[in-house]
N, C-alpha and C positions, 0 to 999 in steps of 0.2 A: 053849246054854251060858249059864248065869247067873253073874254075878259082881258084886261091888260092893255098895254100900249099898242098903238097901231102905227107907230112911226119907225119901227124897226129896232128900237132900243129895248133893253131888258127891263122887266118889271122888278119889284123888290125881291122876288124869289129867284131872280137870275134867268127867268124864262125869256128867251128871245121871241119877238113877235114880228112876223113879216108884214108886208103890205096886205091890205084887204082884210085885216082883222084876224087872220089866222095866227097860228103859233109858230110859223116858220117851219112847219113840219111837212110841207108839201114840196120839198126840194130847196127850200130857203135855208138861210144860215141857222145852224144849231150850235149853241155854245158848248164848249168843252165842259163847263161847269154843270150844265144840264145833263150831259151824257155821264159825267162822273157821279151825279146824284142818282141817276137811274141805275148805274152799275153798283153803287154802294147799297142801294135798296136790294138788288139781287144778291149781292155778296153777304149781306146780313142773313137773309133767309137760307142761303146755301151753307153758310158757316154754322148756323144753328143746327140744321139738318145733318150736316156732315159730322160735326162733333158728337151729336147725339147718336148717330149711327155707329161711329167708331167706338164710342163708349159702350154701347149695347153689345156690339160684336166682340169687343175685348172682354167684357164682363162674362159673356157666354162662352168664351174660349174658342170662338170661330176663327177660321183661317182668313187670310187676306182677301180672297175673292168674294166670299159672302159678306164679309164686313164692309168692303168697298161698295158692293152692290146695295146693301142696306143704307149706307151713308149717302150714296148718290140718289137713291129713291127718296130718302128723307129730305135731301137738299131740294129736290123738286117740290115735294109736299109743302115744306116750309116756305119756299120761295113763292109758290102759288098762293099759299094761305095768307101771307103778309099782304099781297096785292088784293086778294079777295076781301080782307078786313077793311081796306081802304075804300073799295067801291061799294061794299055792303053798307058801310057807315054813310055813304053818300046817297043811299036809298035804292040802289040797284037790286033787283030780284036775284036770288041765289043762282039760278041757271044762267042769267046774263052775266053775273059776276064771274062765274067759271069761264065763260067765253072770253071775257076781258082779260082775265089772268092768263089764260092760255095764249092769247094773242100778244099780250104785253111781255111775257117772260120766257116763253119756250126757247127761242134762239139764244137769248142772253144767258139763261141758266145752262143750256147745253154747252155753249162755248166756255163758260166758266168752269163747268164740271170736267170737261175734256182737259182744259188747261191745268187746273190745280191737281187733278189726279195724275196727269202726266208728270208734273213736277215731282209729286210724291213717289211715283213709280220709279223715276230716274234718280232720285236722291238716295245715295248709298245708305242703307240701313233704316230709312224712314218708314218703310212698310212693316218692319219688324219691331219698331220702337213701341214701347208700352206707353199708356197714358201718363204714367209717372215719370217718364224720361223727358229730359229737356229737349232732346233731339226731336221727339214727336211734335212738341209745340213750336219749336223753332222752324222746323221744316214746313209745318202746316201754315204758320204765319207767312213764310216766304212764298209758299204755294198760292195762298190767297192774294198776296200782293202782286204776284205775276199774273194771276187770273184777272185781277182788277185792271192791270195795265193792258192786257190783251183784249178784254171785253169792252172797255170804255170806247174804243173806236167803233166797235160793232154797234154799240148802242147809239153812238152819234149818227152813224149811217142809218140805222133803223128809224130813229126819231125824225131825221131829215126826210125820210120816205113816208112819214105818217104812220109808221108801224112801231112795234115794240112799246116802249113807255109813252109814246105819243098818244096812244089810245087812252091813257089814264088821265090826261089833262082835262078832259071834260068833267071829271069827277073830283077835281080839287076844290 
């Protein structure tokens, strides 16, 4: 599905479009705004999953490792689910939506999870903070911000190669 400008400028959504009617995702120029939006999409899913996982693990009195494992698992689940909702609404069959979500989000979510969990692991006291502690929320916010900054260039590169969130543009 082709849409948008064919003169290399961005459309009203900030999507850059290269020559020949493509989206500039075949090695052409990809805007930082586009990469940031793709990263924000992943960040929202990851954040929902991670906070839910941490809340469940904490409520159940689990130790750090199983709580982090659940949080990471749920980050992937919610990240994929948010993408699947988008493509299912566009009319894609469930099996095809799963494939699109896996292709669009796997590397981005992986980088994001490695980054934000590394920040939390290295932050003194963050892993032992309770949900009611300001340190928990402050460290988590900083971890997500760092993950966003690290993952955005990854998404920019993926989109330029026609991978990652570039596969979603046919379903907008």
